Backbone of each chain as ProteinMPNN parsed JSONL, in Angstrom:
{"seq_chain_A": "MEKPIIEIVDMIDTSQVYGELSHASSGGICVFVGSVREFTNNEEVVSLEFETYAKMAIKEMEKIAMEASNKWALHKIVVRHAVGVKNVQEPVVVVGASSAHRDDCFEACRFLIDTLKQKVPIWKKEVFKNKSVWVSAHP", "coords_chain_A": {"N_chain_A": [[5.216, 135.046, 98.693], [7.895, 133.445, 98.653], [10.52, 132.826, 100.745], [13.389, 134.844, 99.765], [16.291, 133.065, 98.553], [19.846, 133.889, 99.075], [22.647, 134.332, 98.804], [26.657, 134.636, 99.805], [29.259, 132.528, 98.761], [31.712, 129.745, 98.208], [31.838, 128.464, 96.101], [29.996, 127.964, 93.104], [27.43, 126.117, 92.681], [26.404, 125.169, 89.466], [23.824, 123.376, 89.228], [22.005, 123.077, 91.337], [20.303, 125.571, 91.009], [17.828, 124.69, 89.618], [15.837, 122.932, 91.501], [16.044, 124.956, 93.438], [14.665, 126.975, 92.891], [12.08, 126.108, 91.658], [8.553, 125.586, 91.658], [5.261, 124.757, 92.888], [3.204, 126.331, 91.544], [4.249, 127.904, 89.524], [4.785, 128.195, 86.213], [6.914, 128.591, 84.957], [10.726, 129.119, 84.794], [13.147, 131.148, 84.937], [16.763, 131.835, 84.638], [19.829, 133.569, 85.517], [23.594, 132.551, 84.375], [26.327, 134.148, 85.078], [29.915, 133.899, 83.805], [33.628, 132.961, 83.512], [34.999, 134.597, 81.078], [37.303, 134.033, 78.663], [38.598, 135.845, 76.849], [39.375, 139.572, 77.194], [38.943, 142.445, 75.595], [40.412, 141.557, 73.848], [42.195, 140.277, 75.031], [43.974, 137.877, 76.925], [42.521, 136.105, 79.688], [43.538, 134.986, 82.796], [42.804, 134.351, 85.229], [39.482, 135.191, 87.268], [39.159, 137.517, 90.267], [37.437, 137.598, 93.135], [36.139, 139.456, 95.345], [34.621, 140.688, 98.442], [32.624, 142.814, 100.401], [31.211, 141.271, 102.973], [28.776, 141.093, 104.873], [27.444, 143.464, 103.994], [27.135, 143.383, 101.217], [25.388, 141.005, 101.46], [23.403, 142.382, 102.895], [22.404, 144.311, 100.644], [21.7, 142.59, 98.412], [19.516, 141.297, 99.228], [17.905, 143.263, 99.517], [17.647, 143.321, 96.319], [16.314, 141.721, 95.311], [13.846, 141.707, 97.2], [12.59, 144.345, 95.881], [12.473, 143.428, 93.317], [10.359, 141.307, 93.92], [8.414, 142.996, 94.568], [7.999, 144.455, 92.244], [6.826, 142.446, 90.212], [5.383, 139.403, 89.83], [6.208, 136.907, 91.723], [7.531, 133.783, 92.628], [9.913, 132.447, 93.632], [13.043, 133.268, 94.578], [16.326, 133.512, 93.53], [19.947, 134.602, 94.165], [22.915, 134.603, 93.971], [26.277, 134.456, 94.953], [29.958, 134.037, 93.798], [32.916, 134.3, 95.719], [36.642, 134.439, 95.647], [39.273, 133.037, 93.821], [38.451, 132.584, 90.095], [38.643, 130.416, 87.554], [38.837, 130.218, 84.118], [35.896, 129.787, 82.61], [34.505, 128.971, 84.58], [31.56, 129.181, 86.687], [30.346, 132.092, 88.258], [28.853, 133.738, 89.419], [24.436, 133.52, 89.638], [21.159, 134.057, 89.333], [17.866, 134.021, 89.638], [14.393, 133.544, 89.421], [10.993, 132.042, 89.516], [8.03, 132.1, 88.31], [4.274, 132.443, 87.345], [3.533, 132.829, 84.905], [5.902, 133.698, 82.234], [6.607, 135.768, 81.279], [7.347, 137.572, 83.958], [8.69, 136.15, 85.538], [11.349, 136.768, 83.594], [12.003, 139.072, 82.8], [12.353, 139.915, 85.498], [14.514, 138.503, 86.026], [16.469, 139.579, 84.375], [16.457, 142.314, 85.671], [17.433, 141.548, 88.329], [20.418, 140.484, 87.837], [21.559, 142.914, 86.459], [21.195, 145.024, 88.42], [22.016, 144.086, 90.492], [24.766, 144.251, 89.71], [25.027, 147.343, 89.399], [25.223, 147.76, 92.58], [25.946, 146.068, 94.205], [28.374, 145.171, 96.743], [30.319, 144.187, 95.411], [33.541, 142.848, 94.33], [35.794, 142.769, 90.927], [38.827, 141.146, 90.071], [40.545, 141.426, 87.174], [43.192, 139.281, 86.11], [45.975, 139.085, 84.156], [48.125, 137.797, 81.792], [50.6, 139.403, 82.508], [50.09, 141.392, 84.179], [47.404, 142.961, 86.218], [43.88, 143.763, 86.841], [41.61, 145.897, 88.645], [38.122, 145.941, 88.145], [36.633, 148.313, 86.327], [37.411, 150.348, 88.108], [38.638, 152.603, 86.969], [38.071, 155.439, 84.95]], "CA_chain_A": [[6.007, 135.076, 97.495], [9.268, 132.464, 99.24], [11.946, 133.986, 101.667], [14.594, 134.315, 98.628], [17.78, 132.843, 98.573], [20.619, 135.043, 98.904], [24.041, 133.411, 99.334], [27.876, 134.484, 98.767], [29.653, 131.215, 98.597], [33.173, 129.878, 97.371], [31.889, 127.762, 94.942], [28.826, 127.955, 92.703], [26.962, 124.648, 91.647], [24.937, 124.982, 88.831], [22.857, 122.26, 89.164], [21.335, 123.35, 92.463], [19.224, 126.177, 91.053], [16.458, 124.638, 89.509], [15.5, 122.639, 92.717], [15.622, 125.952, 94.503], [13.281, 128.013, 92.444], [10.787, 124.477, 91.219], [7.408, 125.729, 92.206], [4.032, 123.952, 92.268], [2.072, 127.127, 90.613], [5.245, 128.216, 88.32], [5.435, 128.013, 84.628], [8.054, 129.374, 84.178], [12.136, 129.595, 85.652], [14.494, 132.061, 84.308], [18.004, 131.825, 85.474], [21.689, 133.919, 84.802], [24.171, 132.445, 85.137], [27.609, 134.681, 84.988], [30.695, 133.214, 84.304], [34.444, 133.78, 83.749], [35.514, 134.639, 79.976], [38.748, 134.12, 78.372], [39.002, 136.953, 76.875], [38.757, 140.682, 77.429], [39.528, 143.379, 74.877], [41.88, 140.595, 73.094], [44.007, 139.813, 76.199], [43.498, 136.482, 77.516], [42.59, 136.505, 81.261], [43.836, 133.904, 83.178], [41.611, 134.205, 86.292], [39.003, 136.321, 87.66], [39.377, 137.481, 91.491], [36.123, 138.348, 93.437], [36.302, 140.261, 97.275], [33.392, 141.279, 98.801], [32.494, 143.33, 102.165], [29.843, 140.265, 103.062], [27.533, 141.798, 105.527], [26.885, 144.817, 103.225], [26.602, 142.785, 99.837], [23.469, 140.034, 101.489], [22.007, 143.238, 102.426], [22.004, 144.567, 99.294], [21.508, 141.451, 97.531], [17.746, 141.117, 100.066], [16.728, 144.68, 98.656], [16.943, 144.129, 95.309], [15.265, 140.651, 96.137], [12.558, 142.433, 97.91], [12.247, 145.438, 95.062], [11.798, 142.199, 92.284], [9.025, 140.444, 94.37], [7.534, 143.92, 94.814], [7.37, 144.455, 90.91], [6.477, 141.454, 89.469], [4.79, 138.574, 90.678], [7.413, 135.635, 91.69], [7.253, 132.824, 94.306], [10.757, 132.145, 94.346], [13.853, 134.053, 93.63], [17.907, 133.152, 94.051], [20.617, 135.208, 94.162], [23.633, 133.857, 94.592], [27.63, 135.237, 94.43], [31.069, 133.561, 94.75], [34.168, 134.979, 95.829], [37.458, 133.808, 95.318], [39.678, 133.002, 92.808], [37.992, 131.566, 89.338], [39.068, 130.142, 86.55], [37.96, 130.508, 82.611], [34.463, 129.068, 82.057], [33.655, 128.94, 86.014], [30.684, 130.145, 87.177], [30.433, 133.453, 89.32], [27.199, 134.09, 89.842], [23.233, 132.775, 89.081], [20.449, 134.877, 89.758], [16.768, 133.779, 88.938], [12.949, 133.4, 89.914], [10.211, 131.604, 89.09], [6.428, 133.081, 88.057], [3.144, 131.725, 86.971], [4.051, 133.188, 83.366], [7.491, 133.467, 81.314], [7.247, 137.397, 81.441], [7.188, 137.958, 85.328], [10.142, 135.272, 85.701], [12.315, 136.924, 82.266], [12.021, 141.185, 83.932], [12.948, 139.894, 87.171], [16.126, 137.94, 86.129], [17.441, 140.811, 83.908], [16.777, 143.605, 86.775], [18.231, 140.852, 89.54], [21.515, 140.84, 87.373], [21.57, 144.512, 86.177], [20.882, 145.83, 90.033], [23.715, 143.591, 91.18], [25.937, 144.651, 88.694], [25.215, 147.983, 90.224], [25.061, 147.922, 93.942], [26.422, 145.246, 95.125], [29.77, 145.68, 97.097], [31.795, 142.955, 95.53], [34.558, 143.528, 93.448], [36.47, 142.015, 90.371], [40.275, 141.733, 89.668], [40.905, 140.55, 86.303], [44.292, 139.009, 86.475], [46.412, 138.57, 82.753], [49.468, 137.095, 82.203], [51.513, 140.269, 82.833], [49.281, 142.776, 85.199], [46.088, 142.812, 87.252], [42.882, 145.068, 86.583], [40.174, 145.998, 89.322], [37.444, 146.13, 86.692], [35.641, 149.262, 86.539], [37.461, 151.329, 88.99], [39.267, 153.509, 86.714], [36.953, 155.779, 83.531]], "C_chain_A": [[7.419, 134.339, 98.876], [10.359, 133.378, 99.843], [12.808, 133.456, 100.539], [15.97, 133.827, 98.945], [18.963, 133.294, 98.581], [22.159, 134.765, 99.727], [25.538, 134.238, 98.762], [28.605, 133.316, 99.324], [30.975, 131.183, 98.039], [33.412, 129.361, 96.053], [30.563, 127.694, 94.32], [28.476, 126.669, 91.82], [25.497, 125.197, 91.16], [23.604, 124.656, 88.888], [21.868, 122.199, 90.422], [19.785, 124.138, 92.04], [17.44, 125.923, 90.633], [15.669, 124.131, 90.546], [14.835, 124.198, 93.513], [14.373, 126.921, 93.823], [11.739, 127.019, 91.605], [9.798, 125.2, 92.342], [6.205, 125.004, 91.988], [3.139, 124.936, 91.311], [2.851, 127.649, 89.953], [5.053, 127.633, 86.946], [6.182, 128.054, 84.067], [9.121, 129.69, 85.228], [12.708, 130.174, 84.634], [15.772, 132.553, 85.302], [19.176, 132.404, 84.583], [22.252, 133.414, 85.285], [25.882, 132.913, 84.18], [28.71, 134.001, 85.225], [32.173, 133.989, 83.647], [34.805, 133.438, 82.173], [36.83, 134.766, 79.396], [39.343, 135.437, 77.833], [38.715, 138.8, 77.243], [39.703, 141.695, 77.024], [40.668, 143.061, 73.87], [42.65, 139.969, 73.524], [43.379, 138.935, 76.618], [43.901, 136.528, 78.48], [42.628, 134.889, 81.808], [42.801, 133.849, 84.515], [40.914, 135.307, 86.788], [39.564, 136.364, 89.34], [38.435, 137.948, 92.285], [36.608, 138.832, 95.267], [34.801, 140.892, 97.461], [33.25, 142.135, 100.166], [31.054, 142.49, 102.24], [28.681, 140.908, 103.814], [26.511, 142.532, 103.901], [26.224, 144.057, 102.052], [25.333, 141.465, 100.481], [22.722, 140.948, 101.821], [21.068, 143.473, 101.46], [21.284, 143.555, 98.283], [19.65, 141.263, 98.002], [17.222, 142.27, 99.121], [16.584, 144.758, 97.511], [16.191, 142.65, 94.909], [13.771, 140.989, 95.869], [11.471, 143.757, 96.649], [11.964, 144.229, 93.925], [10.582, 141.615, 92.767], [7.626, 141.951, 94.104], [7.409, 144.624, 93.485], [7.24, 143.468, 89.758], [6.19, 139.926, 90.295], [5.676, 136.797, 90.706], [6.699, 134.681, 92.843], [8.44, 132.488, 94.774], [11.973, 132.744, 93.872], [15.663, 133.698, 94.558], [19.067, 134.24, 93.412], [22.082, 134.98, 95.119], [25.447, 134.46, 93.937], [29.201, 134.353, 94.884], [31.835, 134.514, 94.948], [35.489, 134.194, 96.064], [37.862, 133.773, 94.371], [39.042, 131.7, 91.684], [38.385, 131.547, 87.988], [38.33, 130.375, 84.968], [36.97, 129.234, 82.243], [33.934, 128.547, 83.635], [32.827, 130.034, 86.184], [31.041, 131.105, 88.104], [29.231, 133.692, 89.835], [26.216, 133.301, 89.355], [22.411, 133.461, 90.331], [19.497, 134.384, 89.082], [15.555, 133.802, 89.655], [12.115, 132.979, 88.966], [8.812, 132.486, 89.301], [5.646, 132.142, 87.514], [3.644, 131.965, 85.318], [5.253, 133.354, 83.307], [7.724, 135.179, 81.806], [7.869, 137.863, 82.895], [8.819, 137.567, 85.288], [11.63, 136.253, 84.866], [12.596, 138.367, 83.054], [12.724, 140.756, 84.98], [14.366, 139.446, 87.07], [17.16, 138.908, 85.444], [17.176, 141.844, 85.285], [17.802, 142.676, 87.854], [19.841, 141.035, 89.032], [22.136, 141.99, 87.242], [21.675, 145.19, 87.73], [21.943, 145.314, 90.142], [24.934, 144.006, 91.043], [26.289, 146.217, 89.624], [25.74, 148.648, 91.194], [25.839, 147.149, 94.516], [27.724, 145.169, 95.326], [30.271, 144.401, 97.166], [32.689, 143.263, 94.323], [35.528, 142.793, 92.449], [37.994, 142.097, 90.269], [40.554, 140.942, 88.278], [42.596, 140.327, 85.966], [44.767, 138.382, 84.873], [47.35, 138.036, 83.117], [50.912, 138.335, 82.875], [51.317, 141.32, 83.919], [48.162, 141.749, 85.777], [45.356, 143.883, 87.177], [41.68, 145.107, 87.914], [39.436, 146.559, 88.018], [36.358, 147.353, 87.063], [36.083, 150.709, 87.313], [38.014, 152.48, 88.33], [37.971, 154.228, 85.385], [37.591, 155.34, 82.622]], "O_chain_A": [[7.653, 134.969, 99.908], [10.866, 134.411, 99.405], [13.022, 132.275, 100.266], [16.655, 134.47, 99.739], [19.377, 132.878, 97.499], [22.539, 134.973, 100.879], [25.663, 134.48, 97.562], [28.489, 133.184, 100.542], [31.48, 132.163, 97.49], [34.325, 129.488, 95.237], [29.751, 127.274, 95.145], [28.951, 126.283, 90.752], [24.399, 125.476, 91.643], [22.585, 125.318, 88.692], [21.01, 121.319, 90.482], [18.653, 123.786, 92.372], [16.396, 126.471, 90.985], [14.643, 124.792, 90.708], [13.715, 124.463, 93.95], [13.387, 127.404, 94.378], [10.68, 127.46, 91.16], [10.079, 125.372, 93.528], [6.049, 124.572, 90.846], [2.439, 124.452, 90.422], [2.128, 128.353, 89.247], [5.246, 126.427, 86.785], [6.367, 127.708, 82.9], [8.855, 130.29, 86.269], [12.744, 129.688, 83.504], [15.795, 133.299, 86.281], [19.501, 132.042, 83.452], [22.11, 133.319, 86.504], [26.405, 132.388, 83.198], [28.909, 133.474, 86.32], [32.16, 135.173, 83.312], [34.923, 132.255, 81.855], [37.474, 135.758, 79.737], [40.351, 135.987, 78.276], [37.563, 139.069, 77.584], [40.78, 141.962, 77.557], [41.483, 143.787, 73.301], [43.54, 139.281, 73.023], [42.162, 139.064, 76.748], [45.068, 136.811, 78.75], [41.99, 133.919, 81.398], [41.936, 132.976, 84.445], [41.499, 136.389, 86.827], [40.284, 135.45, 89.743], [38.514, 139.174, 92.207], [37.408, 138.305, 96.041], [34.097, 141.457, 96.624], [34.092, 141.845, 101.016], [30.009, 142.887, 101.724], [27.657, 141.203, 103.197], [25.535, 142.24, 103.211], [25.004, 144.056, 101.884], [24.424, 141.149, 99.713], [21.547, 140.921, 101.454], [19.879, 143.218, 101.268], [20.394, 143.871, 97.493], [18.744, 141.13, 97.179], [16.37, 142.199, 98.235], [15.856, 145.625, 97.027], [15.38, 142.748, 93.989], [12.941, 140.769, 94.987], [10.258, 143.959, 96.592], [10.755, 144.25, 93.691], [9.708, 141.419, 91.923], [6.474, 141.91, 93.671], [6.596, 145.547, 93.544], [7.516, 143.705, 88.582], [6.839, 139.538, 91.266], [5.652, 135.88, 89.884], [5.736, 134.824, 93.595], [8.548, 132.206, 95.967], [12.051, 132.786, 92.644], [15.962, 133.682, 95.752], [18.989, 134.62, 92.244], [22.304, 135.1, 96.323], [25.705, 134.773, 92.775], [29.503, 134.094, 96.049], [31.593, 135.611, 94.445], [35.352, 133.19, 96.763], [37.189, 134.369, 93.529], [39.013, 130.493, 91.928], [38.458, 132.577, 87.317], [37.156, 130.741, 84.932], [37.22, 128.125, 81.771], [32.992, 127.761, 83.735], [33.015, 131.238, 86.006], [32.067, 130.937, 88.763], [29.003, 133.795, 91.041], [26.588, 132.355, 88.66], [22.635, 133.514, 91.541], [19.769, 134.142, 87.906], [15.754, 134.185, 90.808], [12.237, 133.307, 87.785], [8.582, 133.306, 90.19], [6.128, 131.06, 87.18], [4.134, 131.019, 84.701], [5.879, 133.179, 84.353], [8.652, 135.67, 82.448], [8.903, 138.531, 82.879], [9.804, 138.282, 85.101], [12.712, 136.389, 85.437], [13.495, 138.489, 83.887], [13.759, 141.335, 85.31], [15.266, 139.855, 87.804], [18.336, 139.048, 85.779], [18.232, 141.981, 85.903], [18.901, 143.146, 88.148], [20.558, 141.706, 89.773], [23.203, 142.187, 87.825], [22.567, 146.03, 87.854], [22.954, 145.978, 89.914], [25.873, 144.127, 91.831], [27.301, 146.395, 90.302], [26.433, 149.662, 91.125], [26.506, 147.597, 95.449], [28.439, 145.092, 94.327], [30.572, 143.682, 98.119], [32.303, 144.003, 93.418], [36.266, 142.037, 93.08], [38.451, 143.232, 90.396], [40.794, 139.74, 88.389], [43.207, 141.314, 85.556], [44.157, 137.437, 84.372], [47.652, 137.736, 84.272], [51.903, 138.013, 83.531], [52.222, 141.974, 84.437], [48.022, 140.526, 85.821], [45.881, 144.978, 87.381], [40.896, 144.16, 87.975], [39.881, 147.312, 87.152], [35.466, 147.288, 87.909], [35.49, 151.786, 87.256], [37.955, 153.509, 89.004], [37.071, 153.487, 84.989], [37.149, 155.392, 81.475]]}, "seq_chain_B": "MEVLLFGIAKDIVGSAQMDLSELKHPPSSVGELKGFLCGSFPEFGKLTSLAVAVNSEYAQDAVALKTGDEIAIIPPVSGG", "coords_chain_B": {"N_chain_B": [[38.506, 155.009, 115.448], [37.731, 152.858, 112.602], [38.435, 151.757, 109.426], [37.03, 149.774, 106.731], [38.601, 148.965, 104.27], [38.402, 148.074, 100.935], [39.065, 146.17, 97.582], [40.489, 148.189, 94.752], [40.887, 150.282, 96.715], [41.677, 148.926, 99.016], [44.263, 148.904, 97.666], [45.252, 150.698, 97.176], [45.72, 152.252, 99.69], [47.141, 150.152, 100.827], [46.47, 148.515, 102.738], [44.19, 146.8, 104.545], [42.363, 147.977, 106.612], [41.937, 150.913, 108.568], [42.948, 153.158, 110.958], [41.566, 155.688, 112.053], [41.888, 157.408, 114.396], [43.386, 158.477, 115.609], [44.37, 160.777, 114.203], [44.681, 164.378, 114.073], [42.15, 166.008, 113.852], [39.827, 164.126, 113.217], [37.721, 162.847, 110.684], [34.344, 164.019, 110.413], [32.045, 163.101, 109.045], [30.453, 161.73, 106.087], [31.43, 162.979, 103.68], [33.536, 164.4, 104.779], [35.429, 162.746, 105.173], [35.968, 161.375, 103.009], [37.111, 163.755, 101.474], [39.419, 163.41, 103.06], [40.492, 161.392, 102.444], [40.908, 161.679, 99.587], [42.457, 163.734, 99.684], [44.617, 162.842, 101.082], [46.052, 160.165, 99.417], [45.888, 160.788, 96.45], [45.157, 159.408, 94.363], [42.49, 158.253, 95.05], [41.197, 160.176, 93.881], [40.998, 159.562, 91.236], [39.328, 157.748, 90.722], [36.432, 155.883, 89.165], [34.391, 156.097, 90.64], [33.353, 156.716, 94.365], [32.524, 155.653, 97.145], [30.786, 155.433, 100.618], [30.718, 153.132, 103.066], [28.188, 153.201, 105.937], [27.475, 151.721, 108.947], [27.144, 149.437, 107.19], [25.745, 150.755, 104.928], [24.517, 152.551, 102.053], [25.897, 155.657, 102.631], [25.204, 159.158, 102.061], [27.107, 162.386, 101.552], [26.488, 164.093, 103.467], [25.829, 162.198, 105.999], [26.976, 161.834, 109.289], [29.784, 160.643, 111.286], [30.261, 158.751, 113.904], [31.202, 157.408, 116.926], [32.336, 154.375, 117.182], [30.921, 153.654, 114.972], [30.508, 151.297, 111.64], [32.596, 151.888, 109.071], [33.111, 151.51, 105.654], [34.722, 151.632, 102.921], [34.032, 152.346, 99.411], [34.7, 151.551, 96.75], [34.356, 151.75, 93.071], [32.283, 149.322, 92.236], [32.117, 145.979, 91.107], [30.851, 143.113, 90.639], [29.252, 139.99, 89.07]], "CA_chain_B": [[37.551, 155.546, 113.963], [38.282, 151.84, 112.041], [37.573, 152.198, 108.277], [37.429, 149.075, 106.704], [39.25, 149.142, 103.062], [38.118, 146.527, 99.675], [39.447, 146.224, 95.736], [41.137, 149.261, 94.707], [40.701, 151.037, 97.661], [42.844, 148.087, 99.752], [45.511, 148.542, 97.049], [45.582, 152.299, 97.284], [45.802, 152.497, 100.999], [47.889, 149.257, 100.72], [46.296, 147.708, 103.774], [42.641, 146.109, 104.603], [42.344, 148.839, 107.405], [42.692, 152.129, 108.596], [42.691, 153.746, 112.18], [41.518, 156.994, 111.85], [41.035, 158.182, 115.82], [44.858, 159.318, 115.777], [43.863, 162.414, 113.646], [43.968, 165.56, 115.033], [40.511, 166.14, 113.653], [39.08, 163.019, 112.307], [36.395, 163.014, 109.424], [33.153, 163.969, 111.184], [31.143, 163.289, 107.966], [30.996, 161.151, 105.208], [31.832, 164.01, 103.26], [35.266, 164.479, 104.928], [36.098, 161.301, 105.211], [36.383, 161.411, 101.382], [38.031, 165.129, 101.067], [40.582, 163.266, 103.561], [40.95, 160.312, 101.525], [41.498, 162.209, 98.495], [44.033, 164.317, 99.793], [46.074, 162.33, 101.546], [45.917, 159.285, 98.641], [45.677, 161.148, 95.323], [44.837, 157.776, 93.703], [41.435, 158.208, 95.229], [40.61, 161.264, 93.376], [41.139, 159.41, 89.406], [38.301, 156.78, 90.753], [35.514, 156.462, 88.7], [32.879, 156.286, 91.761], [33.896, 156.191, 95.325], [31.132, 155.398, 97.65], [31.352, 155.004, 101.608], [28.912, 152.835, 103.831], [28.017, 153.954, 107.496], [26.981, 150.327, 109.462], [27.119, 148.164, 106.139], [24.431, 150.871, 104.462], [25.837, 153.317, 101.518], [25.553, 156.616, 103.425], [25.728, 160.4, 101.64], [28.314, 162.875, 102.312], [26.162, 164.678, 104.807], [25.795, 161.541, 107.413], [27.7, 162.087, 110.124], [30.262, 159.669, 111.57], [30.191, 158.795, 115.207], [32.82, 156.658, 117.358], [31.458, 152.89, 116.701], [30.088, 153.22, 113.431], [31.487, 150.401, 110.884], [32.924, 152.615, 108.17], [33.789, 150.858, 105.079], [35.015, 152.297, 101.379], [33.527, 150.899, 98.528], [35.394, 151.821, 95.187], [33.043, 151.199, 91.953], [31.496, 148.058, 92.314], [32.207, 144.811, 89.72], [30.44, 141.543, 90.957], [28.484, 139.7, 88.479]], "C_chain_B": [[38.311, 154.417, 113.108], [37.378, 152.43, 110.802], [38.091, 150.999, 107.386], [38.018, 149.722, 104.7], [38.787, 147.901, 101.866], [38.249, 146.848, 98.002], [40.254, 147.495, 96.176], [41.519, 149.86, 95.983], [41.992, 150.305, 98.661], [44.723, 148.641, 99.44], [46.022, 150.101, 97.35], [46.44, 152.517, 98.604], [47.23, 151.413, 101.679], [47.769, 148.645, 102.774], [44.807, 147.651, 104.045], [42.017, 147.166, 105.358], [42.628, 150.055, 108.064], [42.342, 152.66, 109.461], [42.374, 155.422, 111.634], [41.259, 158.402, 112.75], [42.652, 158.479, 116.202], [44.537, 161.036, 115.025], [43.765, 163.047, 114.568], [42.834, 165.874, 114.823], [40.236, 165.04, 112.968], [38.048, 163.224, 111.67], [35.44, 163.166, 110.998], [32.184, 163.765, 110.34], [31.94, 162.48, 107.391], [31.861, 162.066, 104.042], [33.683, 164.651, 103.195], [36.054, 163.548, 105.098], [36.716, 161.146, 103.45], [37.328, 162.752, 100.929], [39.396, 164.297, 101.921], [41.348, 162.072, 102.634], [41.947, 160.308, 100.151], [43.172, 163.043, 98.798], [45.267, 163.94, 100.583], [46.512, 160.658, 100.262], [44.994, 160.287, 97.323], [44.886, 160.264, 94.489], [43.321, 157.61, 93.801], [40.81, 158.631, 93.879], [40.493, 160.534, 91.541], [40.281, 158.19, 89.713], [37.113, 156.887, 89.655], [34.271, 156.908, 89.493], [33.873, 155.79, 93.049], [32.799, 156.861, 96.729], [31.675, 155.358, 98.985], [29.95, 154.34, 102.131], [29.08, 152.794, 105.209], [27.164, 152.601, 107.967], [26.591, 149.724, 107.913], [25.659, 148.851, 105.179], [25.241, 152.074, 103.076], [25.082, 155.03, 102.361], [26.131, 158.417, 102.277], [26.333, 161.034, 102.244], [27.715, 163.596, 103.438], [25.834, 163.624, 105.832], [27.064, 161.743, 107.833], [28.635, 161.021, 111.102], [30.26, 159.767, 112.914], [31.174, 157.086, 115.217], [31.177, 154.982, 117.167], [31.032, 152.492, 115.659], [31.31, 152.667, 112.892], [31.471, 151.334, 109.678], [33.462, 151.974, 107.288], [33.73, 151.984, 103.636], [34.95, 151.678, 100.506], [33.801, 152.279, 97.262], [34.276, 151.858, 94.164], [33.019, 149.515, 92.015], [31.895, 146.964, 91.026], [31.566, 144.0, 89.748], [29.829, 141.45, 89.567], [29.646, 139.467, 87.235]], "O_chain_B": [[39.457, 154.722, 112.78], [36.343, 153.097, 110.806], [39.299, 150.948, 107.158], [37.705, 150.796, 104.186], [38.956, 146.735, 102.221], [37.573, 147.669, 97.382], [40.598, 147.841, 97.306], [42.729, 149.86, 96.207], [43.01, 150.911, 98.996], [45.734, 148.752, 100.134], [47.151, 150.424, 97.718], [47.615, 152.884, 98.597], [48.016, 151.69, 102.586], [48.623, 148.483, 103.647], [44.189, 148.65, 103.677], [40.94, 147.475, 104.847], [43.84, 150.263, 108.126], [41.168, 152.986, 109.287], [43.079, 156.079, 110.868], [40.859, 159.538, 112.494], [42.87, 158.721, 117.389], [44.561, 162.15, 115.548], [43.164, 162.818, 115.618], [42.253, 166.112, 115.882], [40.544, 165.162, 111.782], [37.266, 163.977, 112.251], [35.647, 162.716, 112.125], [31.14, 164.264, 110.758], [33.136, 162.238, 107.551], [32.954, 161.662, 103.644], [34.507, 165.037, 102.367], [37.282, 163.597, 105.16], [37.83, 160.821, 103.04], [38.194, 162.639, 100.062], [40.49, 164.55, 101.418], [42.525, 162.0, 102.282], [42.916, 159.666, 99.747], [44.327, 162.969, 98.379], [46.387, 164.433, 100.711], [47.577, 160.143, 100.604], [43.773, 160.441, 97.292], [43.859, 160.697, 93.967], [42.744, 156.979, 92.915], [40.195, 157.953, 93.057], [39.842, 161.176, 90.717], [40.464, 157.347, 88.835], [36.848, 158.024, 89.265], [33.42, 157.745, 89.19], [34.765, 154.942, 93.009], [32.484, 157.995, 97.088], [32.901, 155.259, 99.022], [28.772, 154.626, 101.916], [30.13, 152.346, 105.668], [26.131, 152.4, 107.329], [25.377, 149.658, 107.721], [24.75, 148.133, 104.761], [26.432, 152.365, 103.189], [23.885, 155.269, 102.516], [27.288, 158.62, 101.907], [26.457, 160.77, 103.44], [28.434, 163.738, 104.428], [25.445, 164.202, 106.847], [28.065, 161.829, 107.122], [27.854, 160.461, 111.87], [30.257, 160.929, 113.319], [31.56, 156.238, 114.413], [29.961, 154.803, 117.096], [30.773, 151.336, 115.323], [32.48, 152.958, 113.138], [30.36, 151.604, 109.222], [34.546, 151.552, 107.689], [32.905, 152.873, 103.426], [35.525, 150.595, 100.397], [33.31, 153.388, 97.049], [33.154, 152.031, 94.638], [33.962, 148.763, 91.765], [31.902, 147.465, 89.901], [31.346, 143.7, 88.574], [29.778, 142.452, 88.854], [29.291, 139.071, 86.124]]}, "name": "protein", "num_of_chains": 2, "seq": "MEKPIIEIVDMIDTSQVYGELSHASSGGICVFVGSVREFTNNEEVVSLEFETYAKMAIKEMEKIAMEASNKWALHKIVVRHAVGVKNVQEPVVVVGASSAHRDDCFEACRFLIDTLKQKVPIWKKEVFKNKSVWVSAHPMEVLLFGIAKDIVGSAQMDLSELKHPPSSVGELKGFLCGSFPEFGKLTSLAVAVNSEYAQDAVALKTGDEIAIIPPVSGG"}
């Protein structure tokens, strides 16, 4: 497998990812894009604010990519997360993988986003009209 | 002993970092650091989880803290 593309960025350009994952031996590319949703529990979200412990986040994202490449037969992997203020409909995360057949990249893509959400030190604050909340901080 | 704070941990303490070297008994392990935080700032005890990273790796409670370590408080993560 080629060296995974692992990045924390200020802004995500979703048109980049096809070129990054495209590979002559791959018959399938699977990509997940996470974006800002307008409502949380019927409350209107103004924006999301992301912050990270970048050094550790990159290390954890590399571990996740490595684990995925051990579990599935992949050619390329992208794990990219944005930080800063993001407005409704803006992309905040993009993960993806390419493989010879679709099963590998589908399963790997799900694993990449699910594990990122559990382990990577990135924090999201939901900003509503009258308050803001750090997501998942309290039970 | 500098400790980095992120997300809600930064809001609880009111600062992005904290210097513990002036404490009479600075915490000598991850577990002691967590105990110090929950004792000094009860809001830490109300979080879903509380993790500590030493030199940018998740560290269990038994891990010793040494001078020069980069220590960070990792409140519940919520990327994606």
